[in-house]
PAMILUM-564479 format. One line per 2 residues: their letters; for each residue z, y, x of C-alpha. Coordinates in nm, 4 decimals. Example, Ala and Ser with C-alpha at 12.3 -4.5 7.8 and 13.67 -1.06 7.14 Angstrom:
2
as	0.7800,-0.4500,1.2300 | 0.7140,-0.1060,1.3670;
This chain:
491
xx	-0.3818,8.4890,4.2245 | -0.5464,8.2128,4.3496;
xx	-0.4358,7.8080,4.4656 | -0.3816,7.6801,4.7465;
xx	-0.7032,7.4858,4.6960 | -0.8858,7.7047,4.5387;
xx	-0.9061,7.9374,4.8697 | -1.0029,7.6376,5.0493;
xx	-1.3001,7.5754,4.8102 | -1.3886,7.9802,4.8155;
xx	-1.3912,7.9111,5.2045 | -1.6072,7.6057,5.1636;
xx	-1.8597,7.8351,4.9528 | -1.8369,8.0978,5.1574;
xx	-1.9475,7.9221,5.4734 | -2.2373,7.7033,5.2634;
xx	-2.4149,7.9751,5.2067 | -2.3805,8.2123,5.5159;
xx	-2.5302,7.8565,5.6486 | -2.8227,7.9337,5.4895;
xx	-2.8798,8.3072,5.6760 | -2.8314,8.1743,6.0158;
xx	-3.0764,8.3218,6.2867 | -3.0066,7.9452,6.5468;
xx	-3.1542,8.1617,6.8719 | -2.8305,8.0721,7.0921;
xx	-2.6765,7.8142,6.8274 | -2.5136,7.5977,7.0507;
xx	-2.6651,7.2608,7.1086 | -2.3332,7.0376,7.1952;
xx	-2.0012,7.2017,7.1722 | -1.7855,7.2998,6.8948;
xx	-1.8833,7.6394,6.6905 | -1.7758,7.7037,6.2937;
xx	-2.0588,7.5529,6.0916 | -2.1401,8.0063,6.0197;
xx	-1.9428,8.3348,6.1033 | -1.6297,8.4071,6.3429;
xx	-1.4208,8.1426,6.5949 | -1.2278,8.1680,6.8414;
xx	-0.9042,8.0010,6.9914 | -0.8826,7.5942,6.9787;
xx	-0.5395,7.4786,6.7200 | -0.4082,7.1531,6.6786;
xx	-0.5860,6.9197,6.9502 | -0.4654,6.5980,6.8575;
xx	-0.5818,6.2029,6.8229 | -0.4895,6.0276,6.4948;
xx	-0.6043,5.6920,6.3773 | -0.9482,5.6522,6.6488;
xx	-1.0343,5.9878,6.6429 | -0.9637,6.2908,6.8433;
xx	-0.9989,6.6568,6.6292 | -0.9634,6.9617,6.6934;
xx	-0.9388,7.2544,6.4729 | -0.9441,7.6382,6.5528;
xx	-0.8696,7.9859,6.4482 | -1.1755,8.0915,6.1939;
xx	-1.3126,8.3537,5.9178 | -1.5340,8.1634,5.7016;
xx	-1.6256,8.4739,5.5408 | -1.7603,8.6763,5.7859;
xx	-1.9516,8.7145,6.1457 | -1.5831,8.9104,6.2394;
xx	-1.2690,8.8428,6.2738 | -1.1114,8.8845,5.9756;
xx	-0.8287,8.6798,5.8064 | -0.7810,8.3367,5.9845;
xx	-0.8402,7.9659,5.8860 | -0.8077,7.6888,6.0048;
xx	-1.1389,7.5101,6.0741 | -1.1486,7.1307,6.1848;
xx	-1.3474,6.9135,6.3281 | -1.3818,6.5558,6.4662;
xx	-1.5155,6.3052,6.7315 | -1.4652,5.9603,6.8118;
xx	-1.5664,6.0404,7.1279 | -1.5170,6.3463,7.2331;
xx	-1.9149,6.4249,7.2003 | -2.0647,6.3552,6.8704;
xx	-1.8387,6.6167,6.6879 | -1.8472,6.6350,6.2421;
xx	-1.7158,6.8982,6.0970 | -1.4794,6.9187,5.7802;
xx	-1.3361,7.1348,5.5383 | -1.1545,7.4238,5.6046;
xx	-0.7723,7.2597,5.6827 | -0.5331,7.5644,5.5601;
xx	-0.6253,7.9287,5.3839 | -0.3918,8.2060,5.4600;
xx	-0.2661,8.3739,5.1062 | 0.1046,8.2003,5.0291;
xx	0.4020,8.3679,5.0397 | 0.4713,8.2143,5.4007;
xx	0.1147,8.3412,5.5749 | -0.0106,8.5752,5.3486;
xx	-0.2159,8.7719,5.6084 | -0.3822,8.4417,5.7949;
xx	-0.2820,8.1238,5.9037 | -0.1818,8.1477,6.3263;
xx	-0.2637,7.9466,6.6253 | -0.1029,7.6590,6.6493;
xx	-0.0813,7.2714,6.7124 | -0.0845,6.8618,6.5856;
xx	0.1211,6.6117,6.6371 | 0.1665,6.2732,6.4365;
xx	0.4551,6.2064,6.2755 | 0.4051,5.8341,6.2424;
xx	0.1051,5.8472,6.0361 | 0.1461,6.2007,5.9080;
xx	-0.0654,6.4756,6.1042 | 0.1205,6.7564,6.1138;
xx	0.0121,7.0917,6.1806 | 0.2639,7.3283,6.3311;
xx	0.1091,7.7173,6.2395 | 0.2255,8.0778,6.2655;
xx	0.2187,8.2567,5.9395 | 0.0719,8.6164,5.9906;
xx	0.2642,8.9225,5.7782 | 0.0636,9.2350,5.7814;
xx	0.3554,9.5628,5.7412 | 0.0703,9.8210,5.7842;
xx	-0.2550,9.6957,5.8992 | -0.3733,9.9933,5.9313;
xx	-0.1424,10.0961,6.2811 | -0.1891,9.6869,6.3513;
xx	0.2834,9.6291,6.3039 | 0.3440,9.2613,6.1667;
xx	0.5363,9.0270,6.1493 | 0.4990,8.6320,6.2324;
xx	0.6825,8.2900,6.1438 | 0.6206,7.9167,6.2011;
xx	0.5353,7.6677,5.9331 | 0.3558,7.3012,5.9085;
xx	0.1164,7.1626,5.6320 | 0.1085,6.7751,5.6522;
xx	-0.1629,6.4839,5.5879 | -0.1858,6.1153,5.5174;
xx	-0.6205,6.1214,5.5632 | -0.6528,6.3660,5.8671;
xx	-0.8838,6.6044,5.5891 | -0.6782,6.7847,5.3021;
xx	-0.2897,6.9125,5.4407 | -0.0090,6.9843,5.1995;
xx	0.2063,7.3632,5.3060 | 0.4999,7.1948,5.3638;
xx	0.8015,7.3672,5.0457 | 1.0495,7.4143,5.3366;
xx	0.8044,7.7091,5.5138 | 0.8313,7.8369,5.6408;
xx	1.0357,7.6273,5.8965 | 1.1210,7.8733,6.2067;
xx	1.1702,8.2650,5.9613 | 1.2389,8.5288,6.2532;
xx	1.1738,8.5522,6.5466 | 1.5359,8.5551,6.7988;
xx	1.7537,8.9301,6.7766 | 1.6206,9.0122,7.1555;
xx	1.2289,9.0182,7.0511 | 0.9480,9.1995,6.9802;
xx	0.7274,9.1264,6.6341 | 0.5037,8.8316,6.8729;
xx	0.5861,8.5475,6.8176 | 0.3491,8.2853,6.7572;
xx	0.1193,7.9892,6.9418 | 0.3565,7.7202,6.8542;
xx	0.3142,7.4089,7.1217 | 0.4821,7.0576,6.9685;
xx	0.4889,6.7617,7.1665 | 0.7957,6.5075,7.1172;
xx	1.0313,6.4195,7.3926 | 1.3328,6.1080,7.3512;
xx	1.3826,6.1061,6.9603 | 1.4227,6.5229,6.9406;
xx	1.0754,6.8110,6.8587 | 0.9978,7.0433,7.0962;
xx	0.8375,7.3361,6.9946 | 0.7094,7.6519,7.2586;
xx	0.6064,8.0115,7.1577 | 0.4589,8.2528,7.3118;
xx	0.6903,8.5633,7.2427 | 0.7469,8.9113,7.4424;
xx	1.0797,9.0871,7.4585 | 1.1518,9.4164,7.2954;
xx	1.0951,9.6315,7.5658 | 0.7108,9.4648,7.6719;
xx	0.7604,9.1646,7.8792 | 0.5548,8.8331,7.8239;
xx	0.7602,8.5289,7.7764 | 0.7992,8.1685,7.6834;
xx	1.0920,8.0504,7.4274 | 1.1629,7.6745,7.3224;
xx	1.3321,7.5480,6.9857 | 1.4264,7.1635,6.9522;
xx	1.4223,6.9212,6.6153 | 1.5511,6.6157,6.4660;
xx	1.2880,6.5828,6.1487 | 0.9814,6.8889,6.2590;
xx	1.1757,7.0961,5.9674 | 1.4920,7.2220,6.0808;
xx	1.4663,7.4339,6.4628 | 1.7325,7.5197,6.7339;
xx	1.7120,7.7594,6.9365 | 1.7278,7.6994,7.3082;
xx	1.5834,7.9508,7.5182 | 1.3665,8.1199,7.7323;
xx	1.1653,7.8787,7.9056 | 1.0059,8.0642,8.1764;
xx	0.9400,8.5031,8.1058 | 0.7836,8.7886,8.2936;
xx	0.9523,8.9331,8.6236 | 0.6904,9.2237,8.4592;
xx	0.3569,9.1676,8.6656 | 0.2408,8.9096,8.4263;
xx	0.1706,9.1366,8.0927 | 0.3221,9.2214,7.8460;
xx	0.3285,8.9232,7.6465 | 0.2115,8.5620,7.6794;
xx	0.0148,8.3814,7.4282 | -0.1253,8.0024,7.3194;
xx	0.1301,7.8479,7.5454 | 0.1003,7.4846,7.6169;
xx	0.4075,7.2380,7.8467 | 0.3209,6.8830,7.9557;
xx	0.3676,6.6316,8.2366 | 0.0599,6.6317,8.4884;
xx	0.1632,6.3684,8.7642 | 0.4798,6.3886,8.7749;
xx	0.5113,6.7945,8.7838 | 0.5360,7.0005,8.4397;
xx	0.2711,7.2315,8.3575 | 0.2936,7.6012,8.1955;
xx	0.0146,7.6686,8.0659 | -0.0403,8.0277,7.9511;
xx	-0.2191,8.3551,7.8372 | -0.1454,8.6980,7.9101;
xx	-0.2136,8.9895,7.7912 | -0.1708,9.3064,7.9567;
xx	-0.3001,9.2213,8.3516 | -0.4259,9.3865,8.5997;
xx	-0.7363,9.3767,8.7774 | -0.6777,9.2300,9.1167;
xx	-0.9588,9.2294,9.3146 | -1.1842,8.9343,9.2495;
xx	-0.8763,8.8057,8.9972 | -0.8453,8.8898,8.6073;
xx	-1.1147,9.0649,8.5611 | -1.1145,8.9686,8.1824;
xx	-1.0222,9.1848,7.9143 | -0.7416,8.8601,7.8326;
xx	-0.6542,8.5818,8.0894 | -0.5542,8.1864,8.0773;
xx	-0.3016,8.0415,8.4189 | -0.0803,7.8074,8.4405;
xx	0.2831,7.7726,8.6105 | 0.3901,7.4733,8.7767;
xx	0.6954,7.3079,8.8600 | 1.0034,7.0841,8.8042;
xx	1.1586,7.1263,8.4316 | 1.4917,6.9764,8.3622;
xx	1.5390,6.9028,7.9375 | 1.9043,6.9103,7.9708;
xx	1.9563,7.2080,8.1430 | 1.6293,7.4032,8.0037;
xx	1.5706,7.5348,8.3873 | 1.2159,7.5191,8.4443;
xx	1.1950,7.6222,8.8474 | 0.7814,7.7483,8.9130;
xx	0.5885,7.8799,9.1824 | 0.3242,8.1825,9.0290;
xx	0.0263,8.2128,8.8174 | -0.2861,8.0735,8.8718;
xx	-0.6159,8.1661,8.6892 | -0.7666,7.8530,8.5755;
xx	-1.1738,8.0232,8.4987 | -1.3338,8.2602,8.6691;
xx	-1.6022,8.2982,8.4942 | -1.6559,8.5901,8.1900;
xx	-1.5308,8.3545,7.8897 | -1.2415,8.1553,7.8967;
xx	-0.9174,8.2058,7.7293 | -0.6457,8.0028,7.4763;
xx	-0.6800,7.6546,7.5617 | -0.4869,7.3677,7.4094;
xx	-0.4292,7.0454,7.5470 | -0.3906,6.6588,7.4410;
xx	-0.2799,6.3543,7.6221 | -0.5164,6.0499,7.4727;
xx	-0.4489,5.7147,7.4923 | -0.6156,5.6800,7.7774;
xx	-0.3104,5.8899,7.9559 | -0.5854,6.1849,7.9932;
xx	-0.4601,6.5275,7.9508 | -0.7674,6.6820,7.8243;
xx	-0.8313,7.0407,7.7711 | -1.0517,7.3073,7.5642;
xx	-1.0427,7.6832,7.5513 | -1.2370,7.9395,7.3515;
xx	-1.5900,8.0395,7.5443 | -1.5543,8.3639,7.4446;
xx	-1.3545,8.6829,7.5038 | -1.2076,9.0268,7.3508;
xx	-1.3801,9.2599,7.3471 | -1.6827,9.1936,7.4527;
xx	-2.0371,9.2311,7.3433 | -2.1505,8.9109,7.1183;
xx	-2.5113,8.8948,7.0059 | -2.4883,8.6472,6.8168;
xx	-2.2995,8.7976,6.5596 | -2.6296,8.9452,6.3963;
xx	-2.7362,8.6267,6.3700 | -2.4023,8.5935,6.1174;
xx	-2.2183,8.3701,6.3522 | -2.0397,8.4257,6.6167;
xx	-1.7427,8.2173,6.8756 | -1.7150,7.8317,7.0555;
xx	-1.5321,7.6383,7.2493 | -1.5836,7.5020,7.6239;
xx	-1.6254,7.1359,7.6776 | -1.3143,6.9150,7.7232;
xx	-1.1737,6.9025,8.0854 | -0.9762,6.6370,8.1988;
xx	-0.7168,6.7917,8.4404 | -0.5022,6.6763,8.7389;
xx	-0.3209,6.7817,9.0190 | -0.4690,6.7542,9.3927;
xx	-0.2463,6.6889,9.6828 | -0.1946,7.0837,9.6957;
xx	-0.0728,7.0944,9.3415 | -0.3604,7.2870,9.2000;
xx	-0.4850,7.2056,8.8503 | -0.8749,7.0851,8.8849;
xx	-1.0398,7.0720,8.5500 | -1.2957,6.8633,8.5710;
xx	-1.6154,6.7304,8.2489 | -1.4295,6.4159,8.0606;
xx	-1.6915,6.0948,8.1523 | -1.7873,6.0669,7.8011;
xx	-1.9992,6.3690,7.8752 | -2.2404,6.1433,8.0277;
xx	-2.3705,6.0204,7.6852 | -2.5320,6.3640,7.6002;
xx	-2.7801,6.2418,7.9425 | -3.1246,6.1587,7.7632;
xx	-3.4059,6.2396,8.0579 | -3.3276,6.2021,8.3703;
xx	-3.4512,6.3834,8.6852 | -3.4177,6.3076,9.0674;
xx	-3.6012,6.5815,9.2723 | -3.6000,6.7317,9.5873;
xx	-3.2762,6.5485,9.7536 | -3.2452,6.4755,10.1049;
xx	-3.4883,6.7328,10.1532 | -3.4189,7.0523,10.3244;
xx	-3.4762,7.4248,10.2334 | -3.6132,7.7601,10.3155;
xx	-3.6149,8.0131,10.0844 | -3.6511,7.8214,9.7145;
xx	-3.7381,7.5734,9.5199 | -3.8284,7.5595,9.1742;
xx	-3.7727,7.2552,8.9624 | -3.9932,7.3673,8.5847;
xx	-3.8709,7.2858,8.2812 | -3.8126,7.4725,7.9730;
xx	-3.5339,7.2117,7.8377 | -3.2589,7.4682,7.7386;
xx	-3.0084,7.1879,7.7457 | -2.9705,7.0557,8.0685;
xx	-2.6712,6.9011,8.2862 | -2.6861,6.9444,8.5858;
xx	-2.6130,6.8028,8.9578 | -2.6385,6.9072,9.3360;
xx	-2.5546,6.9265,9.6587 | -2.5193,7.0871,9.9788;
xx	-2.4619,6.9572,10.2974 | -2.3193,7.2810,10.4606;
xx	-2.2320,7.0841,10.8058 | -2.5930,7.2038,10.9868;
xx	-2.6645,7.4872,10.7283 | -2.7898,7.8171,10.9261;
xx	-2.8364,7.9482,10.5605 | -2.5955,8.2360,10.4727;
xx	-2.6036,8.1779,10.0790 | -2.7002,7.8806,9.9256;
xx	-2.6733,7.8466,9.5167 | -2.9029,7.8064,9.2059;
xx	-3.0700,8.0740,8.9553 | -3.1636,7.9647,8.5791;
xx	-3.4919,8.1343,8.5679 | -3.6727,8.3003,8.2860;
xx	-4.0331,8.3393,8.2620 | -4.0310,8.6944,8.3648;
xx	-3.6923,8.8310,8.4839 | -3.4389,8.6873,8.3593;
xx	-3.2149,8.4986,8.5568 | -2.8560,8.3454,8.6186;
xx	-2.7231,8.3599,8.9358 | -2.4467,8.1117,9.1209;
xx	-2.4366,8.1995,9.5199 | -2.1950,8.0662,9.7219;
xx	-2.1364,8.3062,10.0014 | -2.0724,8.0679,10.2966;
xx	-1.9167,8.3010,10.5737 | -1.6602,8.4405,10.3463;
xx	-1.6247,8.0583,10.1325 | -1.7002,8.2564,9.7777;
xx	-1.8820,8.1264,9.4368 | -2.0091,8.4290,9.2676;
xx	-2.1375,8.4532,8.9109 | -2.3945,8.6896,8.7892;
xx	-2.4663,8.6666,8.4472 | -2.6660,9.0589,8.4282;
xx	-2.9959,8.9137,8.3840 | -2.8944,8.6310,8.1369;
xx	-2.7364,8.9475,7.8307 | -2.4632,9.0621,8.0447;
xx	-2.5134,9.3202,8.2054 | -2.1650,9.5726,8.0631;
xx	-1.9612,9.2276,8.1326 | -2.0264,9.2815,8.5577;
xx	-2.0736,8.9464,8.7749 | -1.8006,8.6829,8.8492;
xx	-1.6299,8.5864,9.1970 | -1.3413,8.3110,9.3533;
xx	-1.2481,8.1951,9.6399 | -1.3547,7.8030,9.7084;
xx	-1.2997,7.6361,10.0554 | -1.6124,7.4126,10.0722;
xx	-1.5558,7.2538,10.4033 | -1.8674,7.0411,10.5082;
xx	-2.0688,6.9984,10.1239 | -2.0551,7.2215,9.8088;
xx	-2.1082,6.9827,9.5232 | -2.2110,7.1471,9.1643;
xx	-2.2046,7.0091,8.8366 | -2.3563,7.2254,8.5560;
xx	-2.3956,7.1738,8.1972 | -2.5653,7.4698,8.1025;
xx	-2.6459,7.5015,7.6811 | -2.8928,7.7686,7.5093;
xx	-2.5880,8.0219,7.5235 | -2.3662,7.9491,7.7510;
xx	-2.2931,7.7790,8.1255 | -1.9968,7.6196,8.2716;
xx	-1.9999,7.5615,8.6566 | -1.7372,7.2824,8.7745;
xx	-1.7162,7.2996,9.2542 | -1.6311,7.0970,9.4038;
xx	-1.4511,6.8277,9.1841 | -1.3016,7.0958,8.9337;
xx	-1.1875,7.2945,9.2971 | -1.3382,7.6287,9.1129;
xx	-1.4427,7.6744,8.7460 | -1.6934,7.9034,8.5882;
xx	-1.7802,7.9633,8.1758 | -1.9082,8.1774,8.0913;
xx	-2.1845,8.2345,7.7498 | -2.5626,8.4140,7.8531;
xx	-2.8024,8.5005,7.6546 | -3.1151,8.4304,7.7252;
xx	-3.4547,8.5703,7.5173 | -3.7511,8.4949,7.7953;
xx	-3.8472,8.1156,7.7724 | -3.7209,7.9038,8.0323;
xx	-3.9119,7.8550,8.3646 | -3.7538,7.6447,8.5158;
xx	-3.3866,7.5747,8.7602 | -3.4611,7.7304,9.1258;
xx	-3.2861,7.6480,9.4367 | -3.2379,7.8918,9.7119;
xx	-3.0731,7.9267,10.0471 | -3.0706,8.2929,10.2121;
xx	-3.1442,8.3774,10.5589 | -3.1966,8.0273,10.6764;
xx	-3.2323,7.6290,10.5687 | -2.9915,7.4351,10.4050;
xx	-3.0170,7.0059,10.3259 | -3.0256,6.9488,10.0042;
xx	-2.8037,6.5844,9.9646 | -2.8993,6.5771,9.5555;
xx	-3.1134,6.7369,9.3179 | -3.0786,6.5585,8.9387;
xx	-3.1219,6.7568,8.6202 | -3.0550,6.5542,8.2518;
xx	-3.2041,6.7059,7.9114 | -2.9242,6.6715,7.7355;
xx	-2.9143,6.5624,7.3202 | -2.9292,6.8581,7.0222;
xx	-2.5391,6.6871,6.8420 | -2.6083,6.9367,6.5393;
x	-2.9850,6.8420,6.4740;
């Protein structure tokens, strides 16, 4: 049987070989990806010794999902990332078949990873057990699994075998851990533990649970205070689509309300979906030394078409987003301020002009940030928006339908034919403000300062023609149209 160090070394060697065979056509320019092969959920977002660390679910041996390792990247500024060696490899008694998702904390200068050990009892039938483990590091690079593992050996007696994705934080003198879980009759929920030392955990009870309409399992929970409210992020599995909502295979959203640590009572409102694009899941957050709550998600979706597998890699993470609350207690997501560091050449076009039909800004750049603002006070148009145009037939379309107040994202002509169109409600009022990040195979849209966000992968095959603004069946005043070419941090 290989030692932990040997398994980590083998993973690194496999990645180096895989990197040599990559097709670069869809490789992203400023998002976190693995050096090669598969990634999914972000894990262990943490600030440690002045640097941001992001871990992620990773299969270093294949471009498809497989035995989960923890990949690792770090940054001083949330923009310029560097790959670090694989942090965790499965195969020990505590994590025989996978080091599944989890979180990270700085425990007085010791970086501690808390993760789920996965164990198949019948792989063909996808039968398994799960437990919780920790691994520690002084340098933030090399991790040693604790001799006490598993620190939680099994779920509560009333629980199904789904028991994963620990999120740990400190409140007062105690550590708290929530876990994604399900009851024996397939009701999704989040359960809570408490510890004085990260090793010995006491089960406190259920933090929140579905009333039967929110899926059979709640994955990747996160719980934090935001502007005086408590927010529980969850990724429910098993929601049925309802009109424009829940159109992906699985969803990510939040419950918001009041929490009392003394009674473990969380009084909350309805589930709200966070992003209405095609590819957004398994969000995790950290609170940084500036007091910001920063979120990163997986920028792909289970059971969707993933053309990059043909190229020797699969999966990426979203840009870091700062979370805030608006006056109605809605959680808003906006790009962190540091992302302006990506900007290179600025192009101001078509500002304070009225357009009818369309206006094309020609550019073949494939890494772009775009800011557009439409003045809706006097528009006669039925819809406004923009297209990312290819040289021939390809395009990604974002349309705001003014009368019914809907933002519509159509990537079907950019490699997303089978994934359909996504729509979300947006009461834009007098102005529609769009901030958009376009990478080689992704688009992230932030409308009206985060009142709506839409995140999707795109797979263009044609060279880019440019960005085309449009007004349908009328005219509209364009207050601003600026775009920047962005740097490729991986080159």
